[in-house]
LUMDO-612856 format. One record per residue (C-alpha): residue number from 1; residue in three letters; x, z, y. Coordinates in steps of 0.25 Angstrom, whole numbers. Layout:
BEGIN
torba,zaza,u,w,v
NUM,ALA,X,Z,Y
...
END
This chain:
BEGIN
torba,zaza,u,w,v
1,MET,206,210,1623
2,LYS,214,220,1629
3,ASN,210,216,1643
4,LYS,195,215,1640
5,SER,196,230,1635
6,ILE,203,234,1647
7,LEU,193,226,1656
8,LEU,182,234,1649
9,ILE,187,247,1651
10,TRP,189,244,1665
11,ALA,175,239,1666
12,ALA,170,252,1661
13,LEU,178,260,1671
14,VAL,173,252,1681
15,THR,158,253,1677
16,ILE,160,268,1675
17,VAL,164,269,1691
18,LEU,153,260,1695
19,LEU,143,268,1688
20,ALA,149,282,1693
21,ALA,148,277,1708
22,PHE,134,271,1707
23,SER,129,283,1700
24,ILE,135,292,1711
25,ASN,129,285,1721
26,ARG,114,285,1715
27,GLN,115,299,1707
28,GLY,125,307,1717
29,PRO,116,310,1727
30,ASN,107,317,1716
31,ILE,116,324,1708
32,ILE,128,328,1716
33,GLY,126,342,1723
34,LYS,113,342,1716
35,ASP,105,353,1708
36,PHE,95,352,1698
37,SER,84,354,1708
38,ASP,88,340,1715
39,SER,86,333,1701
40,GLY,76,321,1700
41,ASP,69,328,1688
42,LEU,67,341,1695
43,LYS,62,333,1709
44,TRP,52,326,1700
45,ARG,46,339,1694
46,LEU,45,346,1708
47,ASP,38,333,1714
48,GLU,29,335,1702
49,PHE,26,349,1705
50,TYR,24,348,1719
51,ASP,14,337,1716
52,TYR,6,345,1707
53,ILE,6,359,1712
54,GLY,-3,356,1722
55,PRO,-14,350,1714
56,THR,-13,360,1703
57,VAL,-9,374,1710
58,LEU,-8,374,1724
59,ASN,-19,365,1729
60,PRO,-28,361,1717
61,ILE,-42,354,1718
62,ASP,-53,363,1715
63,ARG,-61,357,1703
64,GLU,-75,362,1707
65,GLU,-73,359,1722
66,ALA,-68,345,1718
67,LYS,-79,342,1709
68,LYS,-89,346,1721
69,LYS,-83,334,1730
70,ILE,-85,324,1719
71,THR,-94,313,1725
72,VAL,-103,303,1718
73,THR,-107,290,1725
74,PRO,-119,281,1724
75,ARG,-111,270,1719
76,GLU,-105,279,1707
77,ILE,-120,283,1704
78,GLU,-123,269,1702
79,ASP,-110,264,1695
80,HIS,-113,276,1685
81,ARG,-128,272,1682
82,THR,-125,257,1681
83,TYR,-111,258,1674
84,TYR,-118,252,1661
85,GLY,-128,244,1667
86,SER,-143,245,1671
87,LEU,-152,255,1667
88,PRO,-159,245,1657
89,GLU,-145,240,1651
90,GLN,-140,255,1649
91,LEU,-153,259,1641
92,SER,-151,246,1634
93,ASN,-137,250,1630
94,ILE,-141,263,1625
95,GLN,-152,259,1617
96,GLU,-143,249,1611
97,GLN,-132,259,1608
98,TYR,-141,268,1601
99,ALA,-151,259,1593
100,GLN,-142,255,1582
101,ARG,-137,270,1580
102,ILE,-150,275,1580
103,PHE,-155,264,1570
104,ASN,-144,268,1561
105,ALA,-147,282,1562
106,ARG,-162,279,1558
107,GLU,-158,271,1547
108,GLU,-148,282,1541
109,LYS,-160,292,1543
110,ASN,-151,301,1552
111,GLU,-162,307,1561
112,VAL,-152,317,1568
113,LEU,-143,305,1572
114,ARG,-155,297,1576
115,GLU,-160,306,1584
116,ALA,-146,310,1591
117,LEU,-144,296,1594
118,VAL,-158,294,1601
119,ALA,-157,308,1609
120,GLU,-141,302,1614
121,ARG,-148,289,1617
122,ASP,-160,295,1625
123,THR,-151,304,1633
124,LYS,-142,292,1637
125,ILE,-154,284,1640
126,GLU,-161,296,1648
127,ASP,-147,296,1655
128,ILE,-145,282,1659
129,LYS,-160,283,1664
130,LYS,-156,295,1672
131,ASN,-144,289,1678
132,PHE,-153,277,1684
133,ALA,-163,287,1688
134,ASP,-155,300,1695
135,ASP,-143,298,1704
136,ALA,-140,311,1703
137,HIS,-139,311,1687
138,VAL,-128,301,1689
139,GLU,-121,308,1700
140,ALA,-120,320,1691
141,LYS,-114,312,1679
142,ILE,-104,305,1689
143,ARG,-100,319,1696
144,LYS,-98,325,1682
145,GLU,-89,314,1678
146,LYS,-80,314,1691
147,GLU,-80,330,1689
148,ARG,-73,327,1674
149,ALA,-64,317,1680
150,LEU,-59,326,1692
151,ASP,-57,338,1680
152,GLN,-49,328,1673
153,PHE,-41,323,1686
154,LEU,-37,338,1690
155,ASN,-34,341,1675
156,GLU,-24,330,1676
157,ILE,-18,335,1689
158,ASN,-16,349,1681
159,ARG,-10,342,1669
160,ASN,0,334,1678
161,SER,6,348,1685
162,PHE,19,351,1688
163,SER,28,357,1675
164,LEU,41,363,1683
165,PRO,44,379,1682
166,VAL,41,381,1697
167,ILE,40,394,1703
168,TYR,32,393,1717
169,ASN,26,402,1727
170,LEU,17,394,1736
171,THR,7,399,1747
172,ASP,-3,391,1754
173,VAL,0,390,1769
174,GLU,-14,390,1773
175,THR,-21,399,1763
176,GLY,-10,408,1759
177,GLU,-13,406,1744
178,THR,0,408,1735
179,PHE,3,402,1722
180,SER,15,406,1715
181,VAL,22,404,1701
182,GLY,35,413,1697
183,ASP,46,420,1704
184,GLU,50,413,1716
185,PHE,62,421,1718
186,THR,69,415,1704
187,SER,82,407,1705
188,ALA,77,393,1706
189,ILE,84,379,1705
190,TYR,72,373,1715
191,LYS,66,380,1726
192,LYS,58,374,1738
193,LYS,53,382,1749
194,PHE,40,378,1757
195,ASP,36,382,1770
196,ALA,34,378,1784
197,SER,48,375,1787
198,ASN,51,368,1773
199,GLY,37,362,1772
200,TYR,25,367,1765
201,LEU,21,363,1750
202,LYS,9,353,1752
203,ALA,0,354,1740
204,SER,-10,343,1738
205,SER,-22,344,1727
206,LEU,-18,331,1721
207,PRO,-5,326,1715
208,LYS,2,317,1725
209,GLY,-2,304,1719
210,TYR,-17,308,1719
211,ALA,-15,315,1734
212,ASN,-10,302,1738
213,GLY,-22,294,1732
214,ASP,-13,286,1722
215,TRP,-25,285,1713
216,SER,-39,277,1714
217,SER,-49,286,1706
218,ILE,-49,296,1694
219,SER,-56,294,1681
220,TYR,-54,298,1667
221,LYS,-58,292,1653
222,ASP,-68,302,1649
223,THR,-77,300,1663
224,GLU,-82,289,1670
225,ALA,-81,294,1684
226,HIS,-70,292,1694
227,ILE,-65,301,1705
228,SER,-62,293,1718
229,ASN,-50,295,1727
230,GLU,-60,300,1738
231,ASP,-64,312,1729
232,ILE,-51,316,1724
233,MET,-47,316,1739
234,ASN,-60,325,1742
235,MET,-57,334,1731
236,ALA,-42,337,1735
237,ASN,-38,349,1744
238,PRO,-31,348,1756
239,VAL,-16,348,1755
240,LYS,-11,363,1755
241,SER,3,368,1762
242,PHE,11,379,1754
243,GLU,24,387,1757
244,GLY,32,395,1747
245,GLU,42,391,1737
246,ILE,43,383,1724
247,LEU,56,384,1715
248,ILE,60,380,1701
249,PRO,67,393,1693
250,ARG,82,391,1690
251,SER,78,397,1675
252,SER,69,384,1673
253,ALA,83,376,1673
254,GLU,90,385,1664
255,LYS,90,384,1649
256,GLY,76,387,1643
257,GLY,70,384,1657
258,ALA,59,374,1659
259,MET,69,364,1667
260,PHE,81,366,1658
261,HIS,82,352,1654
262,GLN,80,346,1666
263,TYR,91,355,1673
264,LYS,100,352,1660
265,ASP,98,336,1663
266,PHE,100,337,1677
267,LYS,114,344,1674
268,ARG,118,335,1664
269,GLY,115,322,1673
270,LYS,122,328,1684
271,TYR,135,332,1678
272,GLY,135,319,1668
273,MET,134,311,1682
274,TYR,145,319,1687
275,ALA,154,317,1675
276,PHE,151,301,1675
277,TRP,156,301,1690
278,LEU,169,308,1686
279,LEU,170,298,1675
280,GLY,169,287,1686
281,ILE,179,292,1695
282,LEU,188,292,1683
283,ALA,185,279,1680
284,LEU,188,275,1694
285,ILE,203,281,1694
286,VAL,205,275,1680
287,LEU,201,262,1687
288,PHE,211,262,1699
289,THR,223,267,1690
290,VAL,224,265,1675
291,MET,213,254,1674
292,LYS,216,245,1687
293,PHE,209,231,1685
294,GLN,218,220,1682
295,LYS,214,205,1682
296,ALA,222,203,1669
297,TRP,210,211,1661
298,VAL,201,198,1666
299,THR,211,186,1668
300,GLU,218,187,1654
301,SER,205,188,1647
302,THR,200,178,1637
303,LEU,187,176,1645
304,ALA,194,172,1658
305,ASP,196,158,1655
306,ARG,181,157,1649
307,TYR,176,164,1662
308,ALA,184,154,1671
309,ASN,178,142,1664
310,MET,163,147,1668
311,LYS,156,140,1679
312,ILE,158,148,1693
313,ASP,143,150,1694
314,ALA,142,155,1680
315,LYS,153,165,1683
316,ALA,146,169,1696
317,MET,131,171,1689
318,PHE,139,180,1677
319,MET,146,188,1688
320,PHE,134,191,1694
321,LEU,126,194,1683
322,THR,138,204,1677
323,ALA,138,210,1692
324,LEU,122,212,1691
325,VAL,123,218,1677
326,LEU,134,228,1682
327,VAL,127,232,1694
328,GLY,114,233,1686
329,TYR,120,242,1676
330,ILE,127,251,1686
331,ASP,115,252,1695
332,SER,106,256,1682
333,GLU,116,264,1675
334,SER,121,272,1688
335,SER,106,276,1690
336,ASN,104,280,1675
337,LEU,117,288,1673
338,LEU,111,301,1678
339,ASN,98,300,1668
340,ARG,109,298,1657
341,PHE,116,310,1660
342,THR,103,318,1663
343,TYR,96,314,1651
344,PHE,107,312,1641
345,ARG,104,304,1628
346,LEU,113,297,1619
347,GLY,106,285,1618
348,SER,104,284,1632
349,TRP,120,285,1634
350,GLY,122,275,1622
351,PHE,114,264,1631
352,SER,121,268,1643
353,LEU,134,266,1636
354,THR,130,252,1631
355,THR,125,248,1645
356,PHE,138,254,1652
357,ILE,147,245,1641
358,LEU,137,233,1643
359,PHE,132,233,1656
360,GLY,143,240,1663
361,VAL,157,238,1657
362,VAL,154,224,1653
363,ALA,148,219,1667
364,THR,160,226,1674
365,ALA,170,219,1666
366,LEU,164,206,1666
367,LEU,162,208,1681
368,ALA,176,210,1683
369,PHE,180,199,1675
370,GLN,172,188,1682
371,ILE,178,194,1695
372,VAL,192,194,1692
373,ASN,190,180,1686
374,SER,183,175,1698
375,LEU,193,180,1708
376,GLU,206,174,1698
377,ARG,199,161,1698
378,TYR,194,158,1712
379,LYS,208,161,1718
380,ASN,210,147,1715
381,LYS,201,138,1725
382,ASP,201,127,1716
383,ALA,195,135,1705
384,ILE,184,139,1714
385,LYS,181,125,1718
386,ALA,181,120,1702
387,ASP,172,130,1699
388,PHE,162,128,1710
389,ARG,163,113,1706
390,ASN,159,116,1692
391,SER,149,127,1695
392,TYR,135,126,1689
393,SER,130,128,1703
394,LEU,137,116,1708
395,ARG,130,109,1696
396,PHE,118,114,1699
397,LEU,117,109,1713
398,LYS,124,96,1709
399,ALA,112,94,1700
400,VAL,101,98,1710
401,GLN,107,88,1719
402,GLU,107,78,1709
403,VAL,92,82,1706
404,PHE,89,77,1721
405,LEU,97,64,1719
406,LYS,83,59,1716
407,GLN,75,67,1727
408,SER,62,66,1721
409,ILE,68,72,1707
410,GLY,74,83,1716
411,VAL,62,87,1723
412,GLN,52,86,1711
413,THR,63,95,1703
414,LEU,63,105,1714
415,ILE,48,106,1716
416,LEU,46,106,1700
417,LEU,56,119,1700
418,PHE,50,125,1713
419,GLY,36,124,1706
420,PHE,40,131,1693
421,PHE,46,143,1701
422,LEU,34,144,1709
423,ALA,26,144,1696
424,GLY,34,154,1690
425,ILE,31,163,1702
426,GLY,17,159,1703
427,PHE,16,162,1687
428,VAL,21,176,1690
429,ALA,11,178,1702
430,MET,-1,175,1695
431,PHE,1,188,1687
432,ILE,2,197,1699
433,ASP,-11,192,1707
434,GLY,-22,183,1703
435,ILE,-22,175,1716
436,PHE,-8,171,1711
437,PHE,-15,166,1698
438,ILE,-25,157,1705
439,ILE,-14,150,1714
440,TYR,-5,150,1702
441,ALA,-16,142,1694
442,PHE,-19,133,1706
443,CYS,-4,130,1707
444,VAL,-3,127,1693
445,ILE,-15,118,1692
446,PHE,-13,109,1704
447,ILE,1,110,1705
448,GLY,9,115,1693
449,LEU,0,106,1683
450,PRO,2,93,1691
451,ALA,17,95,1693
452,LEU,18,100,1678
453,PHE,11,87,1675
454,ILE,20,78,1683
455,TYR,33,85,1678
456,PHE,29,82,1664
457,ARG,26,68,1668
458,ARG,39,66,1674
459,MET,46,73,1662
460,ALA,38,64,1651
461,TYR,43,51,1660
462,LEU,57,56,1661
463,ASN,57,56,1645
464,ARG,52,44,1644
465,ILE,62,38,1652
466,ILE,72,45,1644
467,VAL,67,39,1631
468,ALA,66,27,1637
469,THR,81,29,1641
470,GLU,84,31,1628
471,LYS,79,19,1622
472,MET,87,11,1632
473,ALA,99,18,1627
474,ALA,96,15,1614
475,GLY,94,0,1618
476,GLN,79,-2,1619
477,LEU,79,-9,1631
478,ASN,65,-17,1631
479,GLU,56,-5,1637
480,ASP,55,-3,1651
481,ILE,53,12,1655
482,LYS,39,14,1662
483,VAL,41,16,1678
484,GLU,31,26,1681
485,GLY,28,32,1696
486,ARG,40,33,1707
487,SER,47,45,1702
488,PRO,62,45,1700
489,LEU,59,44,1685
490,ALA,52,31,1688
491,ASP,65,26,1696
492,HIS,73,30,1684
493,ALA,64,22,1674
494,LYS,66,11,1683
495,ASN,81,11,1683
496,LEU,81,13,1668
497,ASN,73,0,1668
498,ASN,82,-7,1676
499,LEU,94,-2,1668
500,ARG,87,-5,1655
501,GLU,85,-19,1660
502,GLY,99,-20,1664
503,VAL,104,-15,1651
504,ARG,95,-26,1645
505,ILE,101,-36,1653
506,SER,115,-31,1651
507,MET,113,-31,1635
508,THR,108,-44,1637
509,GLU,119,-50,1645
510,GLN,129,-43,1635
511,ALA,122,-50,1624
512,LYS,123,-63,1631
513,SER,138,-60,1635
514,GLU,141,-58,1620
515,ARG,134,-70,1617
516,LEU,142,-79,1627
517,LYS,155,-71,1623
518,THR,152,-76,1609
519,GLU,149,-90,1615
520,LEU,162,-89,1623
521,ILE,171,-86,1612
522,THR,164,-98,1603
523,ASN,165,-108,1615
524,VAL,179,-104,1619
525,SER,184,-106,1604
526,HIS,177,-119,1603
527,ASP,182,-125,1615
528,LEU,196,-121,1614
529,ARG,196,-125,1599
530,THR,190,-139,1600
531,PRO,202,-145,1609
532,LEU,212,-135,1601
533,THR,207,-141,1588
534,SER,209,-155,1593
535,ILE,223,-152,1598
536,ILE,227,-146,1585
537,THR,220,-159,1577
538,TYR,227,-169,1585
539,THR,240,-163,1586
540,ASP,240,-163,1570
541,LEU,236,-177,1571
542,LEU,248,-180,1579
543,LYS,257,-174,1569
544,ASP,255,-186,1560
545,GLU,266,-196,1561
546,ASP,257,-207,1555
547,ILE,246,-209,1567
548,THR,248,-220,1576
549,PRO,253,-220,1591
550,GLU,237,-224,1595
551,GLU,232,-210,1587
552,ARG,243,-202,1593
553,ALA,239,-206,1607
554,LYS,225,-204,1604
555,TYR,228,-190,1598
556,ILE,237,-186,1610
557,ASP,226,-190,1620
558,ILE,215,-182,1612
559,LEU,226,-170,1612
560,ASP,227,-172,1628
561,LYS,212,-171,1629
562,LYS,211,-159,1621
563,SER,222,-151,1627
564,GLN,217,-154,1641
565,ARG,204,-150,1636
566,LEU,210,-137,1630
567,LYS,218,-136,1644
568,THR,205,-137,1652
569,LEU,197,-127,1644
570,ILE,208,-117,1644
571,GLU,210,-118,1659
572,ASP,196,-116,1661
573,LEU,194,-105,1653
574,PHE,207,-99,1661
575,GLU,199,-102,1674
576,VAL,187,-96,1671
577,SER,194,-83,1666
578,LYS,202,-82,1679
579,MET,189,-83,1687
580,ALA,182,-72,1678
581,SER,192,-63,1682
582,GLY,194,-66,1696
583,ASN,209,-71,1695
584,LEU,205,-84,1701
585,GLU,208,-86,1715
586,LEU,201,-96,1725
587,HIS,207,-103,1737
588,LYS,195,-106,1746
589,GLN,196,-116,1757
590,ARG,187,-126,1765
591,VAL,182,-136,1755
592,ASP,172,-147,1757
593,LEU,162,-144,1745
594,THR,154,-158,1747
595,GLN,168,-166,1745
596,LEU,172,-158,1734
597,LEU,160,-161,1726
598,GLN,162,-175,1730
599,GLN,176,-174,1724
600,ALA,171,-168,1712
601,LEU,160,-178,1708
602,ALA,170,-189,1710
603,GLU,180,-183,1701
604,HIS,169,-183,1690
605,ALA,163,-198,1695
606,ASN,168,-205,1682
607,GLY,163,-193,1673
608,ILE,150,-194,1681
609,ALA,150,-209,1679
610,GLU,151,-208,1665
611,SER,141,-198,1663
612,ASP,129,-206,1665
613,LEU,126,-196,1675
614,ASP,119,-199,1690
615,PHE,125,-188,1699
616,ARG,117,-187,1711
617,THR,125,-180,1723
618,THR,120,-173,1735
619,LEU,131,-168,1745
620,PRO,131,-164,1760
621,ASP,132,-174,1770
622,GLU,144,-164,1777
623,SER,155,-156,1771
624,LEU,152,-143,1764
625,ILE,163,-134,1767
626,ALA,165,-120,1759
627,GLN,177,-111,1756
628,VAL,180,-113,1742
629,ASP,190,-117,1733
630,GLY,190,-131,1732
631,GLN,197,-131,1718
632,LYS,189,-121,1712
633,TRP,176,-127,1718
634,TRP,179,-141,1713
635,ARG,180,-134,1700
636,VAL,166,-130,1701
637,LEU,161,-144,1705
638,ASP,169,-151,1695
639,ASN,163,-141,1683
640,LEU,149,-143,1687
641,ILE,151,-159,1688
642,VAL,158,-158,1675
643,ASN,146,-150,1669
644,ALA,135,-160,1674
645,VAL,143,-172,1669
646,LYS,145,-166,1656
647,TYR,131,-159,1653
648,SER,122,-168,1661
649,LEU,112,-177,1653
650,PRO,117,-192,1654
651,GLY,109,-200,1663
652,THR,104,-190,1672
653,ARG,106,-186,1686
654,VAL,115,-175,1691
655,TYR,112,-168,1705
656,VAL,124,-163,1713
657,THR,120,-156,1727
658,LEU,129,-150,1737
659,ARG,123,-144,1749
660,LYS,124,-132,1759
661,VAL,115,-121,1758
662,GLY,116,-111,1769
663,ASP,130,-105,1768
664,SER,133,-110,1755
665,ALA,135,-123,1748
666,GLU,128,-127,1736
667,PHE,131,-137,1724
668,VAL,119,-140,1714
669,MET,121,-149,1703
670,LYS,109,-152,1694
671,ASN,109,-160,1681
672,ILE,102,-163,1668
673,THR,109,-155,1658
674,LYS,112,-164,1643
675,TYR,111,-150,1636
676,GLU,100,-140,1635
677,LEU,106,-128,1642
678,GLY,95,-118,1639
679,GLU,89,-108,1649
680,ASN,102,-98,1651
681,VAL,109,-105,1662
682,ASP,119,-93,1665
683,GLU,126,-95,1652
684,LEU,130,-108,1657
685,PHE,141,-100,1666
686,GLU,146,-94,1653
687,ARG,161,-99,1649
688,PHE,161,-109,1639
689,LYS,147,-112,1640
690,ARG,141,-127,1639
691,ALA,129,-133,1639
692,ASP,133,-141,1627
693,THR,132,-131,1616
694,SER,138,-139,1605
695,ARG,151,-141,1615
696,HIS,152,-156,1612
697,THR,155,-159,1627
698,ASP,169,-156,1634
699,GLY,170,-144,1643
700,SER,174,-130,1642
701,GLY,162,-124,1645
702,LEU,167,-116,1658
703,GLY,163,-126,1668
704,LEU,151,-118,1673
705,ALA,158,-105,1672
706,ILE,170,-109,1680
707,ALA,161,-114,1690
708,GLN,153,-102,1691
709,SER,167,-93,1693
710,ILE,171,-102,1704
711,VAL,158,-101,1711
712,ASP,158,-87,1711
713,MET,172,-85,1715
714,HIS,166,-93,1728
715,GLN,155,-83,1729
716,GLY,146,-94,1726
717,THR,135,-96,1716
718,MET,132,-105,1705
719,LYS,120,-106,1698
720,ILE,113,-114,1686
721,GLU,99,-118,1685
722,LEU,92,-125,1673
723,ASP,80,-132,1673
724,GLY,76,-137,1658
725,ASP,88,-148,1658
726,LEU,91,-147,1674
727,PHE,105,-140,1675
728,LYS,106,-136,1690
729,VAL,119,-129,1695
730,THR,120,-124,1709
731,VAL,133,-118,1716
732,THR,134,-113,1730
733,VAL,146,-108,1737
734,PRO,146,-101,1751
735,THR,151,-110,1762
736,LYS,156,-99,1771
END
């Protein structure tokens, strides 16, 4: 709190110094070494005196002579005659004006009023008829009206005459006529001599404004006539030259004199400014001695940390506005100081003190606070870089750049903003000139309204897209967003439709994955529990000491088969897990795929023979070599052959084909299935998925999943096709 108070006192002293310095610069030339005769008020009154002494005293217009110079033109006669219409129209109007009034007077039996109205009507009718019959009659009426206007004009000049207590003795250089008022030898506060060396006093018949032609014509409310510029100039006398002296007596500035109050105001203003300038000098001395500025007044303020967190461009704008307020206050108040001292009023000084505190002291303190904080903070270059990175201006530039990520949107936005800017200018301009209104109306109708229509259509389309997006976010994925036109919004709608379709497919796949996961857990549990249950059961049976050797041998054989079954299932499960995690390594070498297929078929010859299936093989005549892991590829063939033997309809044929297609080897196996597989062939690749849904056949359900993983590791493809009960699997592997 102490630092704030000291800073405000320092700011008050600085403001006083600034006001004193600026007021010396502005008011000093008008005050220092000057007297009352140099005051602005006296100069204004003297200008008024010199302006009106000619028309009112030295060189006035002669009324009678001026009236003789009044002219009436044929056009004015015609305009006056037909001002209220043609002769029949005017006569008809007069008759209508008096008919009701005369009728009322007759009904009221007021004969005197009736006769007066009739006489007045007839007089006007005769006057109107005479207007149309005699030009001289009309001219006389116009001239009379112009003479009245001239009288009023000259009377107005005399009413505006000077009010200074002036003494003068002036002689017409040409005629020698002298005009004098007062004693010219009295003591004077103002004195001016006119002669050949100092210049003559020029006296015009018209005030300066009139003499310069600064009017169009002279007319008054109680006249219908107008005196033109040409008439006035013809009436004016030639400018006359006068020599002599003009002075203002000192007594007029003394107490009781005509200019005493003006003289007193001048003195008060002058010495008041002297006192204020002295106060400015004292304030400057204090600032350089006992009130030297200290950074601690600012840096230790509680506001310093808050100010430091402001954005740099906000600081710059705030500093600019503060400086603008301070400069504006110093400029205005330094100009008004002299008037405040001259025309001293308590209310005026109360207002001045308020503005001094609010606009002077506070603005100075704020400006000092901002400058010191800025200088202290930006001694650290890293702080400057950080502030620029976080500034509103940089964000704005980035926003502008991002607006142009879609160039069409950026261009349209720029055109729209420019259009609104021009619309604002046009709206103001149409009040200046009628032609701008026509141009503005044309632009609004043919440019502004179509642009506004397009803008609102785009905004409506954007709102529809937003509503549709909200529905998508809520899980409603069945309705497409309508694509309209070729705008970026239309492209956005397309992208959202693609996204919606992707989300819908993803959700379908997720539901499928959850279902398959549940089936996987069920199948694994079943396939593991079945042999394990048998092992536990027959182990319990072997514990019975009363069983025969034949039964014991039978139980042991069953235990051996179930153990091998459980071992195979677990090994297959581990193998699939390794393949899925990518931990299984391949040992590729040159392998004859034809020979490998023959070996696999020979391995299962007994099973094929017992299956009541007819295997038809088509093999290439020559070796078909590929870089594969022979053991793993044999596993693929083995699984496919076992799958065909196990799930083919007995008594049908199984077709096995191996051939070269381009740079790949293609293995195809076709058979008629024993079980109905449905339409979703992709699920056959899932682990523990079996065609025998009742799971009465042997097998782990991992055969196709293992084969698929091995083929994928060899950068090959495996495809299953179903056509009713026809099952076809196609495996390709690169030969190079």
